[in-house]
N, C-alpha and C positions, 0 to 999 in steps of 0.2 A: 391724561397727559403723563409724560415721563420726563420731568425737568431734570435730567441727569445726563452724564457723559455717555453712558451706554444706553442705546435704544431710544434716544430722543426722537420725537416725532417732528415733522416739518413745522408744526405749530410751536413746539418748544424752541426750536432753532430760531424761528421768527421772533419770538418774545425775547430771547437772549440777545439777538442782534439789535432789535429796536431799543432795548434797554441800554445796551452798550453805547449807542450813538445818540441817545436822547439828550436834549439840553436840560431835562428835568431829572430829578432823582426818582428812579423807578424801583419800587419794591415788589418783589415777586412772591406770590402766594400759590403754592401747589402742594400736591401730595409729597410726603417725605421721600427724598431721593438721596442716594449716597454714591459718589459725591454729586451735589447738584451742579448744574451749569452755572456760569458766573452771573452775579447780580449784585447790585449795590447792597441789597439786603434780601435774604431768602427766608420766608416764613413757612415752615413745613406744616402740612395738614395731615391728620391721621387718615388712614384708609377706612372710611365708614362702611359698615356691612349692610346697613339698612337706612332708609330715609336719608339717602346721601345728599340730595340737593338741599333740603331744609337744614340739615345739620351743618353742612359746609357753609351755607349762607349765614347761619347764626355765628359761626366761628369767624368768618371773614368780616362780617358786620361789626363784631366786637373789636377786631383788630383795626378796622377802618375808623371807628369812632376815636380810637386812641391816636391814630396817625393824622387824622383830619386831612385827607388827601384832596387835591383839587379835582380829581376825577378817579373813578374806578373803572378799569378796562377789563372786561370779561371776554375770555376767548371762547367763541364757538357756541356756548350752551345757553340758549335763550331762557330755559327755566331758572338757571342760576342767576342770570342777569335780572330777571323779574323778581326773584326772591330777595336779591340784594336791594333792588330799587324800593321794595316795600319796607325795608328796614333802615335805609340810609338817606340822609339829606344830600350827600355828594352825588353829582351827576354820574350816571352809569352809561358807558359806551360798550356796545357789543361788537366784537370783531368776528365776522363770518368768513370761514375758510372753505366753505362749500356752498352748494346751492340749497336754498331754503325751500323745501318742497311742501306742498299741501298735505294735510292729514290723509292717511289711507283708511280711516274709519268709515263705517257705513254712513250714508248720506246725512241723516239727521245729526249724528255725532260729529261728522265732518264739518258741518256748518257751525256747530258750537265751538269746535276746536279752532276753526279759522277766526271766528269772532274773538275768542280768548287770546289767540296769538297776536292778532292785529292790535288788540288793546294793550297787550304786554309791550309790543314794539313801539307803539305810540307813546308809551310812558317812559321810554328810554330817552337819554339826552342825545345819543348819536349812534350811528351804525357805520361800520366799514366793511368793504368787500374786497376779496383778494384779487379780483380781476374785473375788467369791464364786462366780460361774459357773465360773471356771477351777478354783478349789479343789474345788467340789462334783464336777466331772467327774473331777478327779484322784482324789479319795477313792473314787469309784465304780469307776474303772478300775484303781487301784493299791492294793488293800486290804492288800497285804503290806508297804507302806512305813509305818514307824512314826516317821519323823523329825519333830521339832517343826516346826510350820508356822504361817504367819500370812498374812492378806491385806494386801498393801501396794499400793494403787492408785496411779495417776498423780495428781498434784495440780497446783494452779496458785496463783500469788500474786496475789490480787485487787488488791493495791496497784499492781501493774504493768500491769494491764489497764484500759483506759479506753474502755468502750463509748460510742459516739456516740449522743446522743439523737436527732439528725437522721440517720436511716439512709439510705444510698444505696439506690436501687431496683434492687438487685442480688441475684442468687441465686448462692451460693458452694458449690462442691463441691471437697473436698480429699481426696487419697488416693493410694495407689500405683496405677500404671497396670496393674492386674491385674483379671481378670474378677470375682473375688470381692468387689470393692469397689463394684460396681453403678454405675460411672461411665457406662457406655454406656447403660444404661437411663435414667439421669438426663439425659444429653445428648439422647437421642431425645425425652424428655418436654419438655424446654425448647425444642427446635426446633419442637414443636407449639404450646406455650403462649405463648411470648413474642411471636410475631407479632400476637397478639390484644391485647397490652398495650404500646403505645408508651411508651418511656421506661424500660422495664425491660431489664436486661442480665444477663449471667451470666459468671462467671469460674471456670474449672477450674484447680486447681493440682495437678499430678501429680508423683510421684517414681518412681524406678526405671523409666525409659522403655525401657531396654534389655531388660527381661525378656520383654515381650510386645509387640513392635513392631507386629504386625498389629492387636492390640487397641487400642493407642494410635492407630493410623491410623483405625480405625473410629470412635473417639470424636471425632477431629478431623473426619472426614467428616460425622458426625451434627451437629456444631456449625456446619459450613460455611455452611448456608443462612441462618444468623443474621448473617453478615458481621461488621461491626465491633461488633455488639452481643454477641459472644461472644469471650472471650479464653481461650487455652489456654497456661498458664504451666508450665514444666518446671523442677524442681529449685530452687525459690526458698528463700532463707534463712528461718529461723523468724520473724525480725522482720517480714518482708514478709507472711507468712501471717497473723501475729498482727494486723497492721494491717487486712488484708482482713476478718478476722473481726469486728473492732471497728466496721466500717462497713456490712457487708452486712445487708440486712433479713432474708434467709432463707438458711439453710444446709441442705444435704442430706447425710445420712449413711445411704446406701442399701445398706449392706453385704449381700451375698447370703449369705455364710458366717457362722457363729457367731463374732462378734467376741470375742476374749478380754477386751477392755476397750473400746477405741474412743476413743483420745486426740483424734482430730479432732472428735468429737462434744463432748467436754469443752471443747475450745477454742472451738467455735462458741457454746456456752452462755456461756463466760467472756467472749466478745466481745460478747454481747448480741443475737445473731441468734435468730430463731424457727427451731426445728429440725424438719425432717422426717426421721424415722428409720425404719429397718426394724425396730428393736427386737431385732435378732439378738444372741444371746449376752449379753455384758456391757453392751450399749448401754442396756438398760432400767435397769440399776443406775445409770447416769449420769443419765438424763433423768427417771425416775419418771413422773409424770403431766404433765411439762412439755415434751412433744413431741407432734407430730402423727405417729402411727404408720401405716405402710403395711400394708395387708392382704396385699400381695405385692409383691416387687420386680419390677415390670413397668412399661414406659413409660407405659401408660394410668393405672396407679395413682399413679405419681409425678406425672404431669400433673394429675390430679385434686387432689392435695395442694397443688401449687404454685398452681393456679388458686384454690383456696379461700383460701390465705394472702394472695395478691395482692389478692383481692376484699374480705377481711375485715380491716380495719385493727385493729379491737379485739382480735380473736383473735390476730393476729400480735403485737401489743404484749403481750398477756397471757402468751403462751408465752415471749416473750423475757424478760420480767421474772421470771416464775416459774422459768425455766431458770437464769438468772443467780443468783437467790437460792438455788436448790437446790445448785448447785455450790459457791457460797461456803460453804454450811453443811456440806457433806459432803466436799469435796475441797480444803480449805485445805492448802497445801503444808507449812506449819509443823506442823500436827497430824499429817500423814502422815509427815513426816520424823522427828518425835518418836517415832511408833509404830515406825518402822523402827529408830531408835536403841535404843529399849527392847528390841526383839527381839534385836538384835545384842548388847546388853549382857547379856541373859539367857543367850544362847547362850554368850558368852565366859565368864560367871561359872560356868555349869554345867561347862564344859570345865576351868576353873581348879580347881574343887572336886574334879574327878576327878584332878587333878594331872598331866594329860598335855598341857596347853597352856600357852603363855606368856600373860602378861596385859599386853600393851602398851596404848598409848593411841590407836591408829589402827584 
């Protein structure tokens, strides 16, 4: 994770927002960041070079013993949650932001891995999932896990988002520079469409450029024929991405893979853009009927969708308005933070009734 202003992941932003709107004091522990995102208290961890999980667990466990929290909430990483559970009396809650897949080891080792992971999850006090799609897949794939669970999606604070009524004639695409995000398909589509529409531009904002440098180079090459009408921005802070969403007329969320949730799609709706979506995984939970869905993530299909929205001002405005209204209704950060607080309180109370956990206020 990168709990910092520059390069924060969707998980970092989620933690920051939940902490800001929690009724409890939330103290954040993460690798050292400069400057860190806001928190009631931030405890930096060193960047361990080996035995990372165990060394982190020892450090966090020592801190937790001093703080005596009501619960410890671990983001994403089951081995870390299990290592902390072995060292602490406090209830451990694991928040999953993606699909929990079975091991890819050979059959014998796969069975052992499944047994071990099932045992680790059943030792936890609670599990949360970022979408109904993620929870449904988990319950199908892991029937032996009985741990209490809840869906806790990403949220946004409508009061902090200010969609412009006069939208720039721009198409925005935001995501990791990885093949599953569909950025190359979107770039090739825009290289075809925009020359037919003078005055329209596009901006791509990508993160994690080091993971697939050849893929990023292909996206850049696809956009090159557009010249100054296409911008490729790398690793921009959240405030800048937010401002782009508040101005762009159209946003593309063309993920090829099953998105566990799709925060960039939520932010596009929050910013008031008309959204073109693949609808993969949790993306339909965000948009409902308020997006233009692709029948396939292919340059030709993306081009058709962009062409339609550029040509039809009324449709573009309707999707923008309906999308914004939908995410305000379903993904208000205060409601989501309260739901997470309630789940944490239920878990802590259950542990306290069993008499095997402390009952702190954090």
